[in-house]
N, C-alpha and C positions, 0 to 999 in steps of 0.2 A: 446675289443668289446663294443659297446654301449648297454646299457640295452634295452630290447625289447620294453619297454614302451616309450623310447625316439627315437627308430629307425624310426617309421612311421612319426612322426613330422619332424625329420631331413630330411628324404627323401622328404617329401612334401615341405619343405623350399628349398631344393636343386632343385627340379623341377620348383618351382616358380622362383627361381633365373635364371635358365637356360632359361625359357620362357621370363622373363623380359629382360635379356641380348640380346636374339635373337630378341625380338621385337624392342628394341632400335636401334640395329645395322642395321637390315633390313629396318626399317622405314627410317633411315637416307639414306640408299642406294637408296630407292625409291624416296625420296625427291630430292636427288642430280642427279637423272637420267633425262636427257633432251630428250631422244629419246624413242619412244614406238612403238611396233610392230603393224601391221595392225589388228591382232586378238584382241589386247588390245583395240584399238579404236572401233572395232566392238562391243565388249561387253560393253564398256563405253556408246556408243551411244544408244544401245538397252535398257540399263538400264534406260536411260533418256526418250527414246521414249515410253516405255510401261507405263509410268506414265499417259499418255493420253488414255490408253486402250491397251488391249492385241492384238488388231488388228494391232498394230504397231510393232509386234515382227517379224521384218525382217530387211534386210540390204539394201533395195533398194535406199534410199537417199544417203547413203555413197557410194554405188556401182556406182551410176550415177556420183558423184563427182570424183571418181577415174577414171572412164571411160573417163570423159571429159579431164583428165590429160594424157590420152593415156595409162592407165594401163590395161593390159590384165587380165581379171578376170574370175573365174569359174562361171557357170550358176547360182549357188545358191545365188549369190549376188543380183540377179534381180528377185527372187521369192517372193511371198507375205507371205511366212512363212519360218523362219530360219530352217536350216537342223537339228540342235540339239534340244533335249527336253529343256524346259524353266526354270528348277529349278535354275541353276546358275544365270541367268538373274533376276529371281524373288528375289533371296537373295541379289543380287547387288542393285536392286531397293529399297529393304527394307533398305539396308545400306545407300543409299542416303537420305531416309526419316529421318533416325536417325542422320546421321553425315553430313548433307548437307553443313554446314558451314566449314567443315574441308577438306582441299585439299587432304587428305589421303583417303577419303571415297571410291574412286574406287578400292582401293587395300586392304581394310580391310578384305574382304571375303577370298581372297587367302592367305593373311598374317596370319589371325587367324587360318585357316585350317592347314597351315604349322606349326604354333606354337602348336596346339593341337596334332600334330603327336608326339611331344616330350613325354608328359605324356602317350599317347597311347602306345608307344613303351615300356615304363616302365611297364605298366599294363600287356602287353602281355608277356614280359620277366619274370616278377615276377610270373605270373601264370604258365607259361610253364616250366621255369627253376628255377630261384630264384631271390631275390631282388638285389643281387650284379650284376648279368647279366643284369637285367632290368634297373638298374640305369646307369650302364656303357654304355649300348646300347642307353639310352636316351641322354647321353652326346654326343655320336658320332652322333646321329640323329640331335642334335642341331647345329652341325657344318657341316653336310654332304653337299657338294657343290650342288648336284642336288636338294636336299630339299630346300636349301637356294634360289637358282635361281628360282625355280618354284613358291615359295611363294612370290617372289618379283614382279611377273608379274600378270596382270589382266587376267589370264588364268583360265580355269575351271579345269586344271589338279590337282591343289592342293586340291580342294574340292573332286575331283574324287578319288584321292589316299586315302584321309582320310576316305571316305565312304567305299571304297573297303576293306581297312585294318581293319576298325572297324567291318565290317561284318565278316571278318575272325576271329577277336578276339571273337565276340559273338558266332560264330560257335564253336570255341575252348572251350569256357565256356560250351556250350551245350553238347559237346562231353565228356568233363571231368567230368561234374557234372550231365549229363543226365537230364537236365531240359528242358522239351518240349517247354516251353514258349520262351526260348532263340533261338530255331530254328526259330520260327515265327518272333521274333525280328530281327534276322540276315537276314531273307528274306526281311523284310521291309526295313532295312538299305541298302541292296543290290539293292532293288527297287528304293530307293532314288538315288543311284549311277547311275542306268539306266536312271532316269529322269534328270540327269545331262548330261550324254553322254552314249550312248549304252554300251561301254566297261566298264562303272562303275559297271556293274553287274558281273564283272569277279570273284568276291568273290564266287558267286554261281557256276561258272564254276569250280573253284578250289575245293570247297567242294564236288561237284559231282565227280570229278576225284579222290579225296581222298577216298570217299565212294566206288568207283568202285575198287580201288586198295587195300585198307586196311581194310575197314569196311562195307562190303556189307549188313550187318545186318541193317544198317541205313535205307535202302530202305523199311524195314518193319515198320518203324516208320512213322505214318501218318503225324505228324507235320513236320518231315524232308522233306517228299515228297511235302507237301504244300509249304514249304519255297522255294523249287526249282522253283515253278511256280509263286511266288509272284511278282518278277520283271516284268514278262510278263503281269500279271494282272494289275500292277500299271502303265504300259505303255498304257493301253487301252484308257484313256482319250486323251493322246497325239496322238495316232493313229487315234482316232475319229476326233480330231481337223484337222489333215491332210486330212482325207477323206472329211470333211466338206469344206475345202479350195480348194482341188484339185479334189474332186469328184472321178470318176473312174480312173482318171489319176494319182492318188497317187502312186500306185504300179509301173507303168512304170517310173514315175519320180524318185523314189528311186533307181530303177534298173539303170536308166540313170546316176544318180549321182554317183553310185558306179562304174559302168562300165567305166566311163570316168576318174576315178582317175588314176594317173600316174603309180601306182603300181598294178593295178587290174589284168593285164595280167600276171605279175610275180606271183601274188597270186594264180591264177588258175593253172599255171604250177607247183608251189610248192605243192599245194593240190593234183594235179594229181600224182606227183612223190611220195608223202607220201602215197597216196591211193594204188598205185601199189606196193610200197615197203612193206607196211603193209600186203597186200594180199599175197605177195610172202612169207614173214616171217611167216605168219599164216599157210600157206600151208605146209611149211617145218617143222614147229613146230608140227603140227598135225600128219604129216606123219612119222617123225623121233623122236618124243619126247621120245619114249621108249629107244632110243639109247643114249640119252643125260643125263648125270648125273649132276643134279643141287645140288650137295652136298655143304657143307660149304667151302671145299677146292677149288672147282671149282669157286664158287661165289667170293671168295677172290681173286683168280687169275684174274677173269674177271674184278673185281673192279680196280685192279692195272693196268691192260692193258688199261682200259678206262681212268683212271687217267693220265697215262703217255701220251696217245694219245691226251687228252685234253690239257695237259701242253705244248706239242710240238706245237699244233695248235695255242695256245694263247701265245706262248713264248715271242714274241715282246711286247705284251701288259703287260705281267707279269713283264718284265724288267722295263717298264715305270712306272708300279705301285709302284715299289720299289725306283724309282728316285724321291726324295722329291721335286726337283725343276722342274719336268716335268709339263708343262702346256698343257692340252688337247686343241684341236682346237675348236674355237667358231666363230660365225660371225653373220652378219645380212642377209647373203645369205645362202640358204640351198644347194646351188650347190655342195659344197665339200662332202655332205652327201648323195646325190642322187645316187642310184645305188650301195650302200655299200654292202659288203659281208653279208652273213647270220649270221656271228659271230659278227655283229656290236654291239649289246647290251652287250654281254659278254666283248668285248674289251672296250667299254665305261665305264662299271661298274668298271673294273679294273683300268682304267685311272683316274676315278674320286675319287675313295676311295679304299685305300689298304685293308680295312676290307673285301672287296668283294673277294679278293684272298683267304682268310681263309674261307669265306662262301662257295666258290666253292670247296676248299680243303676238307671241312667237308663232302662233298658228296662221297668222294673216300677213306676216312679213316674209317676202320671197327669200329663198335661199337656194344657192346653186345646186348643192348636193347634201343629202343627209345619209348618215350611216345607218345600217339596219337597227343597231341598238337604240338610236334616237327615235326612229320610226316606231319601234316597239314601245318606248316610253310614252310617246304621244298617243299611240293606240290604246295602251292600258289606261291612261288618264281619261280619255274620252269614253272608253267602254265602262269604266266604273261609274262615271257620272251619268251616262246614258241608261245603264241598267237600273240604278236607283231612282233616277228621274221617272222612268217609265213605271217602276214599281209604286212610287208615290208615297212612301213612308218617309216623311221629311224630318230627319234628325241628322245633324252634322256628323255624329259619330259613325254613321253607317258608311260614310265615304272616306274613312281613315286610309283606305288603300290608295286613294287618289292624292292624298296630301303630300307624301314624299315625292311622287312623280311630278306634281305641279311645282314643287320647290326646285327640283332638278331642272325642269324645263325653263322656269323663270330665271334661275341663277345662271344657267348657260347662256340665256338670251342677253342678260346684262354683261356677262363676260365677253360675248362676241361684240356687243356694242363698244365696250372698252377697247377691245382690240382694233375695231374699225377706226377709232379716233386717231390711231397711229398713222393712218393713211391720209389724214387731213394735212394739206400743205400749209395752211395758215396757222401760225402759232396761237393767235387769239381764239380761233375756232377749236383748236385742239384743247386748249385750256378750258374753254367754255363747255365742251363736250364732256371732258373728264370731271369737271366740277359738278356738272348736272348729275352724272352717274354717282359720284360720291354723296351728293345730297340725297339722291334716291335711296342709296344703301343705308344712309343714316335714318331716313324716314321709315324704312322697312324695319330696322332694328328697334327704333324708338317706339313704333306702333305696337310691335309684338310685346315689348316690355311693359308698355302702358296697359294693354289688354290683360296681360298676365297678372300684373299687380292688382288690378281691380276686379278681375273675373276669375282667371284660371287658378291662381294660387289661393284664392279664398275658398275654392272647391265647394261653392254654394249654389249648385245647379244640377238639374237632371236633364233638362231639354235645352239645346243650344244649336 
């Protein structure tokens, strides 16, 4: 073991090397790419337009160009104000002012946000688990295909994911250290996420669900309650701007924009089904709860039943996740992904990174006790997947906020399995157990590198 005085500098050097390597490879992938998605061109052009004033924060010129070519476009392309809050464009415009002579400037914001996710994962892992888990998770994060692809595009998702996960990290600090200022800071970071795109405040949703399920005493903390409202407060200038541009038509316009999305009808059906199912479950629970024994043995059986059911439902994806040479589908057309099943995100997580199999497995393997930070990670992971599953817009980049959380949960699960092999009395069993874990780690790394080589680093996709 390294002396404690040397451990931190060595970890710092390791993280810097991971980031430097990721920067060099991803930058080369961006420079070699010759095709860009419409979204990238939209954000590029708006970053240039707003240099002349924020009254140019819209897509009308580009919309007219595409319409003249016969492209069918949604209504928001022809509106005098873009549909998403302006933080991402503001930072992109700043990037232009700093790096105007560099042809990489349009991609620096997304790329840097993706790189910062590497040390962030280490910080979360070392705080909630230990330094070994934190650093191992950071290595996986540096190679994760979804993280790589999102950071190579001029999309807001990389920035969105970084802000959402950072908010969760600060909330975890606040919960473990009970420092009130951290609650306010987390709320502000979540508000910055909302100013990037409304789902950027998903860290606030996750901490609200966590408090509701595991720590309702948090609602008696004034700073915590204030933090829940900060994202909405920070959106007030953006809302006021919309009202100034659209007047009383702002609210109908937002409703029109949502109602005309291709998946809105499916969203309403899903919400209705969930509402009815929840009401029925609550009725039977309140009526018959005295007849149900929720002792430890019952909960253990329920956990195994749910685990087996989930494994059967995801069995084809699980098999693919263990196939080192399986390449998930990608493309420039979203048609193959439209109308996907509600298990889309679980399937895609398994296909993109084998570590997610162990992240899901961790939910069904009993554990004597979990720290608040670990419960928050698990809550955040499931909240992100649940929100976007219910929403129904199936693109893997939308769940970038869940990716580092899954990596942390899966890495810690494997670490705990490694630790448990020490308690095996039989030497052959101990050797077999550790050998199996080493093989699994090798498969995780080999699979990520294989996918990156043939998909991520080619940067030849929009939908994945």
